[in-house]
PDB file of N, CA, C and O in Angstrom:
ATOM      1  N   MET A   1     -17.639  44.767  24.201  1.00  0.00           N
ATOM      2  CA  MET A   1     -17.939  44.493  23.437  1.00  0.00           C
ATOM      3  C   MET A   1     -17.441  42.407  23.337  1.00  0.00           C
ATOM      4  O   MET A   1     -16.410  42.170  22.708  1.00  0.00           O
ATOM      5  N   GLY A   2     -18.129  41.295  23.886  1.00  0.00           N
ATOM      6  CA  GLY A   2     -17.469  40.027  24.633  1.00  0.00           C
ATOM      7  C   GLY A   2     -17.380  39.707  22.941  1.00  0.00           C
ATOM      8  O   GLY A   2     -17.647  40.485  22.025  1.00  0.00           O
ATOM      9  N   LEU A   3     -16.840  38.073  22.850  1.00  0.00           N
ATOM     10  CA  LEU A   3     -16.365  37.632  21.633  1.00  0.00           C
ATOM     11  C   LEU A   3     -18.131  36.791  20.952  1.00  0.00           C
ATOM     12  O   LEU A   3     -18.210  36.551  19.747  1.00  0.00           O
ATOM     13  N   ARG A   4     -18.794  36.609  21.466  1.00  0.00           N
ATOM     14  CA  ARG A   4     -20.162  36.064  21.145  1.00  0.00           C
ATOM     15  C   ARG A   4     -21.502  37.662  20.136  1.00  0.00           C
ATOM     16  O   ARG A   4     -22.347  37.598  19.243  1.00  0.00           O
ATOM     17  N   GLU A   5     -21.117  38.444  20.724  1.00  0.00           N
ATOM     18  CA  GLU A   5     -22.235  39.524  20.155  1.00  0.00           C
ATOM     19  C   GLU A   5     -21.343  39.467  19.562  1.00  0.00           C
ATOM     20  O   GLU A   5     -21.802  38.556  18.873  1.00  0.00           O
ATOM     21  N   ASN A   6     -19.619  39.738  18.820  1.00  0.00           N
ATOM     22  CA  ASN A   6     -18.882  40.004  17.452  1.00  0.00           C
ATOM     23  C   ASN A   6     -19.300  38.930  16.389  1.00  0.00           C
ATOM     24  O   ASN A   6     -19.210  39.211  15.194  1.00  0.00           O
ATOM     25  N   ALA A   7     -19.795  37.601  16.837  1.00  0.00           N
ATOM     26  CA  ALA A   7     -20.054  36.390  16.146  1.00  0.00           C
ATOM     27  C   ALA A   7     -21.476  36.361  15.246  1.00  0.00           C
ATOM     28  O   ALA A   7     -21.786  35.701  14.255  1.00  0.00           O
ATOM     29  N   LYS A   8     -22.360  37.590  16.201  1.00  0.00           N
ATOM     30  CA  LYS A   8     -23.029  37.613  16.262  1.00  0.00           C
ATOM     31  C   LYS A   8     -23.623  39.014  15.138  1.00  0.00           C
ATOM     32  O   LYS A   8     -24.650  39.316  14.530  1.00  0.00           O
ATOM     33  N   SER A   9     -22.482  39.463  15.321  1.00  0.00           N
ATOM     34  CA  SER A   9     -23.237  40.709  13.974  1.00  0.00           C
ATOM     35  C   SER A   9     -22.131  40.468  13.329  1.00  0.00           C
ATOM     36  O   SER A   9     -22.319  41.220  12.374  1.00  0.00           O
ATOM     37  N   LEU A  10     -21.116  39.983  13.131  1.00  0.00           N
ATOM     38  CA  LEU A  10     -20.672  39.556  12.191  1.00  0.00           C
ATOM     39  C   LEU A  10     -21.560  38.618  11.120  1.00  0.00           C
ATOM     40  O   LEU A  10     -21.570  38.884   9.918  1.00  0.00           O
ATOM     41  N   ASP A  11     -22.369  37.393  11.743  1.00  0.00           N
ATOM     42  CA  ASP A  11     -22.819  35.795  11.175  1.00  0.00           C
ATOM     43  C   ASP A  11     -24.690  37.552  10.277  1.00  0.00           C
ATOM     44  O   ASP A  11     -25.261  37.565   9.186  1.00  0.00           O
ATOM     45  N   GLU A  12     -24.796  38.250  11.161  1.00  0.00           N
ATOM     46  CA  GLU A  12     -26.134  39.236  10.999  1.00  0.00           C
ATOM     47  C   GLU A  12     -25.316  40.229   9.715  1.00  0.00           C
ATOM     48  O   GLU A  12     -26.189  40.550   8.908  1.00  0.00           O
ATOM     49  N   LEU A  13     -24.040  40.758   9.324  1.00  0.00           N
ATOM     50  CA  LEU A  13     -23.736  41.194   8.731  1.00  0.00           C
ATOM     51  C   LEU A  13     -23.635  40.537   6.656  1.00  0.00           C
ATOM     52  O   LEU A  13     -24.006  40.789   5.509  1.00  0.00           O
ATOM     53  N   LYS A  14     -22.891  39.663   7.459  1.00  0.00           N
ATOM     54  CA  LYS A  14     -23.439  38.331   6.129  1.00  0.00           C
ATOM     55  C   LYS A  14     -24.335  37.285   5.515  1.00  0.00           C
ATOM     56  O   LYS A  14     -24.051  36.329   4.794  1.00  0.00           O
ATOM     57  N   ARG A  15     -25.522  37.724   5.998  1.00  0.00           N
ATOM     58  CA  ARG A  15     -26.829  37.454   5.843  1.00  0.00           C
ATOM     59  C   ARG A  15     -27.576  39.147   5.420  1.00  0.00           C
ATOM     60  O   ARG A  15     -28.376  39.279   4.493  1.00  0.00           O
ATOM     61  N   ASN A  16     -27.300  39.833   5.945  1.00  0.00           N
ATOM     62  CA  ASN A  16     -27.513  41.004   4.571  1.00  0.00           C
ATOM     63  C   ASN A  16     -26.888  41.287   3.420  1.00  0.00           C
ATOM     64  O   ASN A  16     -27.270  41.882   2.413  1.00  0.00           O
ATOM     65  N   ILE A  17     -25.580  40.630   3.794  1.00  0.00           N
ATOM     66  CA  ILE A  17     -24.447  40.714   2.108  1.00  0.00           C
ATOM     67  C   ILE A  17     -25.154  40.015   1.883  1.00  0.00           C
ATOM     68  O   ILE A  17     -26.069  40.532   1.243  1.00  0.00           O
ATOM     69  N   TYR A  18     -25.359  38.457   2.150  1.00  0.00           N
ATOM     70  CA  TYR A  18     -25.862  37.595   1.164  1.00  0.00           C
ATOM     71  C   TYR A  18     -27.499  37.939   0.466  1.00  0.00           C
ATOM     72  O   TYR A  18     -27.898  37.571  -0.639  1.00  0.00           O
ATOM     73  N   SER A  19     -28.420  38.926   1.718  1.00  0.00           N
ATOM     74  CA  SER A  19     -29.615  39.214   0.705  1.00  0.00           C
ATOM     75  C   SER A  19     -29.116  39.516   0.054  1.00  0.00           C
ATOM     76  O   SER A  19     -28.647  38.474  -0.404  1.00  0.00           O
ATOM     77  N   TRP A  20     -28.431  40.920  -0.957  1.00  0.00           N
ATOM     78  CA  TRP A  20     -28.766  41.620  -1.816  1.00  0.00           C
ATOM     79  C   TRP A  20     -27.442  39.837  -2.353  1.00  0.00           C
ATOM     80  O   TRP A  20     -28.039  39.274  -3.271  1.00  0.00           O
ATOM     81  N   ILE A  21     -26.583  39.330  -2.150  1.00  0.00           N
ATOM     82  CA  ILE A  21     -26.114  39.259  -3.840  1.00  0.00           C
ATOM     83  C   ILE A  21     -26.980  38.345  -4.218  1.00  0.00           C
ATOM     84  O   ILE A  21     -27.707  38.700  -5.146  1.00  0.00           O
ATOM     85  N   LEU A  22     -27.193  36.949  -3.674  1.00  0.00           N
ATOM     86  CA  LEU A  22     -28.275  36.581  -4.239  1.00  0.00           C
ATOM     87  C   LEU A  22     -28.749  36.261  -4.742  1.00  0.00           C
ATOM     88  O   LEU A  22     -28.623  35.136  -5.225  1.00  0.00           O
ATOM     89  N   PRO A  23     -29.923  37.333  -5.038  1.00  0.00           N
ATOM     90  CA  PRO A  23     -31.050  37.746  -5.403  1.00  0.00           C
ATOM     91  C   PRO A  23     -30.500  38.215  -7.335  1.00  0.00           C
ATOM     92  O   PRO A  23     -31.047  38.159  -8.436  1.00  0.00           O
ATOM     93  N   LEU A  24     -29.000  38.698  -6.739  1.00  0.00           N
ATOM     94  CA  LEU A  24     -28.914  39.058  -8.596  1.00  0.00           C
ATOM     95  C   LEU A  24     -27.465  38.188  -8.899  1.00  0.00           C
ATOM     96  O   LEU A  24     -26.559  38.713  -9.546  1.00  0.00           O
ATOM     97  N   ILE A  25     -27.345  36.636  -8.290  1.00  0.00           N
ATOM     98  CA  ILE A  25     -26.569  36.169  -9.094  1.00  0.00           C
ATOM     99  C   ILE A  25     -28.067  35.106  -9.192  1.00  0.00           C
ATOM    100  O   ILE A  25     -28.115  34.431 -10.220  1.00  0.00           O
ATOM    101  N   VAL A  26     -28.728  35.011  -8.639  1.00  0.00           N
ATOM    102  CA  VAL A  26     -29.881  34.066  -9.567  1.00  0.00           C
ATOM    103  C   VAL A  26     -31.184  34.492 -10.523  1.00  0.00           C
ATOM    104  O   VAL A  26     -32.036  33.805 -11.085  1.00  0.00           O
ATOM    105  N   LEU A  27     -30.875  36.461 -10.430  1.00  0.00           N
ATOM    106  CA  LEU A  27     -30.563  37.472 -11.633  1.00  0.00           C
ATOM    107  C   LEU A  27     -30.383  36.996 -12.710  1.00  0.00           C
ATOM    108  O   LEU A  27     -31.237  36.762 -13.566  1.00  0.00           O
ATOM    109  N   THR A  28     -28.588  36.703 -12.782  1.00  0.00           N
ATOM    110  CA  THR A  28     -28.255  36.742 -13.976  1.00  0.00           C
ATOM    111  C   THR A  28     -27.729  35.468 -14.177  1.00  0.00           C
ATOM    112  O   THR A  28     -27.083  35.379 -15.221  1.00  0.00           O
ATOM    113  N   LEU A  29     -27.813  34.299 -13.406  1.00  0.00           N
ATOM    114  CA  LEU A  29     -28.309  33.583 -14.413  1.00  0.00           C
ATOM    115  C   LEU A  29     -29.707  32.966 -14.945  1.00  0.00           C
ATOM    116  O   LEU A  29     -29.759  32.263 -15.954  1.00  0.00           O
ATOM    117  N   PHE A  30     -30.658  33.248 -14.285  1.00  0.00           N
ATOM    118  CA  PHE A  30     -32.137  32.997 -15.145  1.00  0.00           C
ATOM    119  C   PHE A  30     -31.404  33.536 -16.635  1.00  0.00           C
ATOM    120  O   PHE A  30     -30.919  32.774 -17.472  1.00  0.00           O
ATOM    121  N   LEU A  31     -31.448  34.800 -16.721  1.00  0.00           N
ATOM    122  CA  LEU A  31     -31.126  36.588 -17.767  1.00  0.00           C
ATOM    123  C   LEU A  31     -29.917  35.454 -19.075  1.00  0.00           C
ATOM    124  O   LEU A  31     -30.091  35.325 -20.286  1.00  0.00           O
ATOM    125  N   ASN A  32     -29.046  34.974 -18.403  1.00  0.00           N
ATOM    126  CA  ASN A  32     -28.419  34.093 -19.274  1.00  0.00           C
ATOM    127  C   ASN A  32     -28.825  32.972 -19.527  1.00  0.00           C
ATOM    128  O   ASN A  32     -28.668  32.890 -20.745  1.00  0.00           O
ATOM    129  N   THR A  33     -29.445  31.612 -19.017  1.00  0.00           N
ATOM    130  CA  THR A  33     -30.284  31.302 -19.533  1.00  0.00           C
ATOM    131  C   THR A  33     -31.337  30.949 -20.432  1.00  0.00           C
ATOM    132  O   THR A  33     -31.661  29.913 -21.012  1.00  0.00           O
ATOM    133  N   ILE A  34     -32.018  32.767 -20.342  1.00  0.00           N
ATOM    134  CA  ILE A  34     -33.106  33.153 -21.444  1.00  0.00           C
ATOM    135  C   ILE A  34     -32.137  33.531 -22.703  1.00  0.00           C
ATOM    136  O   ILE A  34     -32.507  33.201 -23.829  1.00  0.00           O
ATOM    137  N   LEU A  35     -30.860  34.242 -22.517  1.00  0.00           N
ATOM    138  CA  LEU A  35     -30.715  35.551 -23.741  1.00  0.00           C
ATOM    139  C   LEU A  35     -29.730  34.015 -24.478  1.00  0.00           C
ATOM    140  O   LEU A  35     -29.494  34.072 -25.685  1.00  0.00           O
ATOM    141  N   GLN A  36     -29.451  33.310 -24.035  1.00  0.00           N
ATOM    142  CA  GLN A  36     -28.991  32.595 -24.964  1.00  0.00           C
ATOM    143  C   GLN A  36     -28.805  30.993 -25.131  1.00  0.00           C
ATOM    144  O   GLN A  36     -27.922  30.138 -25.071  1.00  0.00           O
ATOM    145  N   LYS A  37     -29.975  31.108 -25.337  1.00  0.00           N
ATOM    146  CA  LYS A  37     -30.917  29.405 -25.463  1.00  0.00           C
ATOM    147  C   LYS A  37     -30.830  29.028 -26.614  1.00  0.00           C
ATOM    148  O   LYS A  37     -30.927  27.841 -26.303  1.00  0.00           O
ATOM    149  N   GLU A  38     -30.722  28.990 -27.791  1.00  0.00           N
ATOM    150  CA  GLU A  38     -30.335  28.992 -28.530  1.00  0.00           C
ATOM    151  C   GLU A  38     -28.866  28.335 -28.894  1.00  0.00           C
ATOM    152  O   GLU A  38     -28.547  27.232 -29.338  1.00  0.00           O
ATOM    153  N   SER A  39     -27.903  29.836 -28.399  1.00  0.00           N
ATOM    154  CA  SER A  39     -26.096  28.355 -27.800  1.00  0.00           C
ATOM    155  C   SER A  39     -25.975  28.024 -27.249  1.00  0.00           C
ATOM    156  O   SER A  39     -24.787  27.960 -26.932  1.00  0.00           O
ATOM    157  N   MET A  40     -27.083  27.278 -26.262  1.00  0.00           N
ATOM    158  CA  MET A  40     -26.628  26.944 -25.167  1.00  0.00           C
ATOM    159  C   MET A  40     -26.950  25.265 -25.134  1.00  0.00           C
ATOM    160  O   MET A  40     -28.087  24.897 -25.430  1.00  0.00           O
ATOM    161  N   THR A  41     -25.757  24.117 -24.712  1.00  0.00           N
ATOM    162  CA  THR A  41     -25.642  23.385 -24.838  1.00  0.00           C
ATOM    163  C   THR A  41     -26.843  22.469 -23.713  1.00  0.00           C
ATOM    164  O   THR A  41     -27.636  23.139 -23.051  1.00  0.00           O
ATOM    165  N   THR A  42     -26.845  21.026 -23.619  1.00  0.00           N
ATOM    166  CA  THR A  42     -27.750  20.412 -22.805  1.00  0.00           C
ATOM    167  C   THR A  42     -27.030  21.117 -20.793  1.00  0.00           C
ATOM    168  O   THR A  42     -27.443  21.915 -19.951  1.00  0.00           O
ATOM    169  N   LEU A  43     -25.748  20.122 -20.945  1.00  0.00           N
ATOM    170  CA  LEU A  43     -25.033  20.253 -19.469  1.00  0.00           C
ATOM    171  C   LEU A  43     -25.262  21.982 -19.849  1.00  0.00           C
ATOM    172  O   LEU A  43     -26.422  22.381 -19.751  1.00  0.00           O
ATOM    173  N   SER A  44     -24.842  22.382 -20.017  1.00  0.00           N
ATOM    174  CA  SER A  44     -24.563  24.432 -19.611  1.00  0.00           C
ATOM    175  C   SER A  44     -26.424  24.278 -18.898  1.00  0.00           C
ATOM    176  O   SER A  44     -26.732  24.409 -17.713  1.00  0.00           O
ATOM    177  N   GLY A  45     -27.298  24.001 -19.966  1.00  0.00           N
ATOM    178  CA  GLY A  45     -28.772  24.397 -19.262  1.00  0.00           C
ATOM    179  C   GLY A  45     -28.646  23.820 -18.383  1.00  0.00           C
ATOM    180  O   GLY A  45     -28.438  24.542 -17.408  1.00  0.00           O
ATOM    181  N   ILE A  46     -28.661  22.694 -18.147  1.00  0.00           N
ATOM    182  CA  ILE A  46     -28.507  22.012 -16.470  1.00  0.00           C
ATOM    183  C   ILE A  46     -27.600  22.207 -15.303  1.00  0.00           C
ATOM    184  O   ILE A  46     -27.742  21.723 -14.179  1.00  0.00           O
ATOM    185  N   VAL A  47     -26.847  22.824 -15.642  1.00  0.00           N
ATOM    186  CA  VAL A  47     -26.048  23.604 -14.567  1.00  0.00           C
ATOM    187  C   VAL A  47     -26.157  24.808 -14.268  1.00  0.00           C
ATOM    188  O   VAL A  47     -25.638  25.297 -13.264  1.00  0.00           O
ATOM    189  N   ASN A  48     -27.196  25.757 -15.522  1.00  0.00           N
ATOM    190  CA  ASN A  48     -27.616  27.415 -14.806  1.00  0.00           C
ATOM    191  C   ASN A  48     -28.576  26.524 -14.366  1.00  0.00           C
ATOM    192  O   ASN A  48     -28.361  26.438 -13.157  1.00  0.00           O
ATOM    193  N   ILE A  49     -29.325  25.951 -14.590  1.00  0.00           N
ATOM    194  CA  ILE A  49     -31.055  25.192 -14.024  1.00  0.00           C
ATOM    195  C   ILE A  49     -30.776  25.396 -12.544  1.00  0.00           C
ATOM    196  O   ILE A  49     -31.217  26.242 -11.767  1.00  0.00           O
ATOM    197  N   SER A  50     -29.588  23.998 -12.293  1.00  0.00           N
ATOM    198  CA  SER A  50     -29.037  23.919 -10.847  1.00  0.00           C
ATOM    199  C   SER A  50     -28.649  25.212 -10.509  1.00  0.00           C
ATOM    200  O   SER A  50     -29.485  26.077 -10.769  1.00  0.00           O
ATOM    201  N   LEU A  51     -27.760  25.524 -10.073  1.00  0.00           N
ATOM    202  CA  LEU A  51     -27.179  26.929 -10.368  1.00  0.00           C
ATOM    203  C   LEU A  51     -28.527  27.808  -9.021  1.00  0.00           C
ATOM    204  O   LEU A  51     -28.727  28.217  -7.877  1.00  0.00           O
ATOM    205  N   ILE A  52     -29.172  27.542 -10.702  1.00  0.00           N
ATOM    206  CA  ILE A  52     -30.742  29.411  -9.634  1.00  0.00           C
ATOM    207  C   ILE A  52     -31.274  28.668  -9.554  1.00  0.00           C
ATOM    208  O   ILE A  52     -32.220  29.099 -10.213  1.00  0.00           O
ATOM    209  N   VAL A  53     -31.855  26.809  -8.991  1.00  0.00           N
ATOM    210  CA  VAL A  53     -32.122  26.403  -7.433  1.00  0.00           C
ATOM    211  C   VAL A  53     -31.368  26.612  -6.548  1.00  0.00           C
ATOM    212  O   VAL A  53     -31.711  26.995  -5.429  1.00  0.00           O
ATOM    213  N   TRP A  54     -30.286  26.406  -6.893  1.00  0.00           N
ATOM    214  CA  TRP A  54     -29.611  26.347  -5.827  1.00  0.00           C
ATOM    215  C   TRP A  54     -29.354  27.964  -5.206  1.00  0.00           C
ATOM    216  O   TRP A  54     -29.459  28.589  -4.151  1.00  0.00           O
ATOM    217  N   PHE A  55     -29.232  28.023  -5.638  1.00  0.00           N
ATOM    218  CA  PHE A  55     -28.970  30.128  -5.187  1.00  0.00           C
ATOM    219  C   PHE A  55     -30.337  30.348  -4.643  1.00  0.00           C
ATOM    220  O   PHE A  55     -30.349  30.687  -3.460  1.00  0.00           O
ATOM    221  N   ALA A  56     -31.647  30.219  -5.310  1.00  0.00           N
ATOM    222  CA  ALA A  56     -32.913  30.269  -4.401  1.00  0.00           C
ATOM    223  C   ALA A  56     -33.339  30.391  -3.597  1.00  0.00           C
ATOM    224  O   ALA A  56     -34.068  31.208  -3.036  1.00  0.00           O
ATOM    225  N   ILE A  57     -32.445  28.632  -3.275  1.00  0.00           N
ATOM    226  CA  ILE A  57     -33.331  28.243  -1.967  1.00  0.00           C
ATOM    227  C   ILE A  57     -31.964  28.354  -0.647  1.00  0.00           C
ATOM    228  O   ILE A  57     -32.137  28.516   0.561  1.00  0.00           O
ATOM    229  N   SER A  58     -30.793  28.219  -1.307  1.00  0.00           N
ATOM    230  CA  SER A  58     -30.102  29.743  -0.702  1.00  0.00           C
ATOM    231  C   SER A  58     -30.407  30.896  -0.216  1.00  0.00           C
ATOM    232  O   SER A  58     -29.688  31.021   0.776  1.00  0.00           O
ATOM    233  N   TRP A  59     -31.012  31.759  -0.325  1.00  0.00           N
ATOM    234  CA  TRP A  59     -32.176  32.935  -0.247  1.00  0.00           C
ATOM    235  C   TRP A  59     -32.915  32.485   0.432  1.00  0.00           C
ATOM    236  O   TRP A  59     -32.739  32.716   1.628  1.00  0.00           O
ATOM    237  N   VAL A  60     -33.885  31.784   0.108  1.00  0.00           N
ATOM    238  CA  VAL A  60     -34.727  31.887   1.425  1.00  0.00           C
ATOM    239  C   VAL A  60     -34.331  31.749   2.039  1.00  0.00           C
ATOM    240  O   VAL A  60     -34.503  32.562   2.947  1.00  0.00           O
ATOM    241  N   MET A  61     -33.430  30.693   2.279  1.00  0.00           N
ATOM    242  CA  MET A  61     -32.902  30.130   3.922  1.00  0.00           C
ATOM    243  C   MET A  61     -32.428  31.306   4.304  1.00  0.00           C
ATOM    244  O   MET A  61     -32.957  31.749   5.324  1.00  0.00           O
ATOM    245  N   VAL A  62     -31.679  31.896   3.861  1.00  0.00           N
ATOM    246  CA  VAL A  62     -31.108  33.828   4.466  1.00  0.00           C
ATOM    247  C   VAL A  62     -31.895  34.174   5.289  1.00  0.00           C
ATOM    248  O   VAL A  62     -31.865  34.371   6.504  1.00  0.00           O
ATOM    249  N   GLN A  63     -33.371  34.298   3.699  1.00  0.00           N
ATOM    250  CA  GLN A  63     -34.303  35.519   4.474  1.00  0.00           C
ATOM    251  C   GLN A  63     -34.981  34.410   5.995  1.00  0.00           C
ATOM    252  O   GLN A  63     -35.027  34.928   7.111  1.00  0.00           O
ATOM    253  N   ALA A  64     -35.251  33.540   5.873  1.00  0.00           N
ATOM    254  CA  ALA A  64     -35.501  33.137   6.905  1.00  0.00           C
ATOM    255  C   ALA A  64     -34.767  32.513   8.151  1.00  0.00           C
ATOM    256  O   ALA A  64     -34.984  32.165   9.311  1.00  0.00           O
ATOM    257  N   LYS A  65     -33.900  32.571   7.334  1.00  0.00           N
ATOM    258  CA  LYS A  65     -32.519  32.714   9.419  1.00  0.00           C
ATOM    259  C   LYS A  65     -31.875  31.614  10.003  1.00  0.00           C
ATOM    260  O   LYS A  65     -31.030  31.408  10.874  1.00  0.00           O
ATOM    261  N   TRP A  66     -33.068  30.525   8.658  1.00  0.00           N
ATOM    262  CA  TRP A  66     -32.782  28.667   8.456  1.00  0.00           C
ATOM    263  C   TRP A  66     -31.492  28.158   8.449  1.00  0.00           C
ATOM    264  O   TRP A  66     -31.040  28.515   7.361  1.00  0.00           O
ATOM    265  N   SER A  67     -30.438  27.381   9.178  1.00  0.00           N
ATOM    266  CA  SER A  67     -29.930  27.075   8.480  1.00  0.00           C
ATOM    267  C   SER A  67     -28.455  27.839   8.150  1.00  0.00           C
ATOM    268  O   SER A  67     -27.575  27.074   7.754  1.00  0.00           O
ATOM    269  N   PHE A  68     -28.037  29.509   8.292  1.00  0.00           N
ATOM    270  CA  PHE A  68     -26.988  29.833   7.887  1.00  0.00           C
ATOM    271  C   PHE A  68     -26.018  29.316   7.473  1.00  0.00           C
ATOM    272  O   PHE A  68     -25.490  29.610   6.400  1.00  0.00           O
ATOM    273  N   ARG A  69     -25.515  28.231   8.468  1.00  0.00           N
ATOM    274  CA  ARG A  69     -24.745  28.170   8.458  1.00  0.00           C
ATOM    275  C   ARG A  69     -24.617  26.890   7.139  1.00  0.00           C
ATOM    276  O   ARG A  69     -23.510  26.365   7.023  1.00  0.00           O
ATOM    277  N   PHE A  70     -25.784  26.411   6.158  1.00  0.00           N
ATOM    278  CA  PHE A  70     -25.802  25.362   5.529  1.00  0.00           C
ATOM    279  C   PHE A  70     -24.975  26.152   4.445  1.00  0.00           C
ATOM    280  O   PHE A  70     -24.003  25.843   3.756  1.00  0.00           O
ATOM    281  N   THR A  71     -25.782  27.355   4.571  1.00  0.00           N
ATOM    282  CA  THR A  71     -25.912  28.113   3.185  1.00  0.00           C
ATOM    283  C   THR A  71     -24.231  29.203   3.271  1.00  0.00           C
ATOM    284  O   THR A  71     -23.966  30.088   2.457  1.00  0.00           O
ATOM    285  N   ASP A  72     -23.568  28.904   4.152  1.00  0.00           N
ATOM    286  CA  ASP A  72     -22.306  29.477   4.276  1.00  0.00           C
ATOM    287  C   ASP A  72     -21.297  29.239   4.003  1.00  0.00           C
ATOM    288  O   ASP A  72     -20.391  30.036   3.760  1.00  0.00           O
ATOM    289  N   LEU A  73     -21.257  27.789   3.990  1.00  0.00           N
ATOM    290  CA  LEU A  73     -20.984  26.928   3.346  1.00  0.00           C
ATOM    291  C   LEU A  73     -20.389  26.957   2.058  1.00  0.00           C
ATOM    292  O   LEU A  73     -19.199  26.866   1.756  1.00  0.00           O
ATOM    293  N   GLN A  74     -21.910  27.169   0.973  1.00  0.00           N
ATOM    294  CA  GLN A  74     -21.119  26.656  -0.171  1.00  0.00           C
ATOM    295  C   GLN A  74     -21.068  28.038  -0.856  1.00  0.00           C
ATOM    296  O   GLN A  74     -21.213  28.347  -2.039  1.00  0.00           O
ATOM    297  N   PHE A  75     -20.788  28.865   0.380  1.00  0.00           N
ATOM    298  CA  PHE A  75     -19.468  30.428  -0.304  1.00  0.00           C
ATOM    299  C   PHE A  75     -18.564  29.994   0.649  1.00  0.00           C
ATOM    300  O   PHE A  75     -17.543  30.630   0.385  1.00  0.00           O
ATOM    301  N   ASN A  76     -18.392  29.451   1.378  1.00  0.00           N
ATOM    302  CA  ASN A  76     -16.876  29.643   1.855  1.00  0.00           C
ATOM    303  C   ASN A  76     -16.761  27.583   2.263  1.00  0.00           C
ATOM    304  O   ASN A  76     -17.595  27.087   3.021  1.00  0.00           O
ATOM    305  N   PRO A  77     -15.990  26.979   1.818  1.00  0.00           N
ATOM    306  CA  PRO A  77     -15.757  25.389   2.308  1.00  0.00           C
ATOM    307  C   PRO A  77     -14.898  24.829   3.017  1.00  0.00           C
ATOM    308  O   PRO A  77     -14.658  23.630   3.160  1.00  0.00           O
ATOM    309  N   TYR A  78     -14.114  26.339   3.771  1.00  0.00           N
ATOM    310  CA  TYR A  78     -12.500  26.274   4.750  1.00  0.00           C
ATOM    311  C   TYR A  78     -13.026  26.608   5.706  1.00  0.00           C
ATOM    312  O   TYR A  78     -12.385  26.743   6.749  1.00  0.00           O
TER     313      TYR A  78
END
C-alpha cells in the first residue's frame, strides 16, 4: 500500500470516529443545557448553544464528506 492509500484510510478512520463521537457531544451539550437551565448563566448558555450548533454543523459536514479538513482542524489545531 502506498502513502496515498494510507492517508485515505486514515481519513476514513477519522471520519468514522467523528461520526460516532460528534452526535454524543451534541447530545450531552443539549442535555446539559436542559438539565441545568435554572442555574445557568447567560454566558454559559450562549457557549452551550454555540457549541451545539458548531458540533452539529461539523457532524453534518463529516457525514456529507464536505470539507473534512475544516472539521478536522477544530479537534487538532496544530
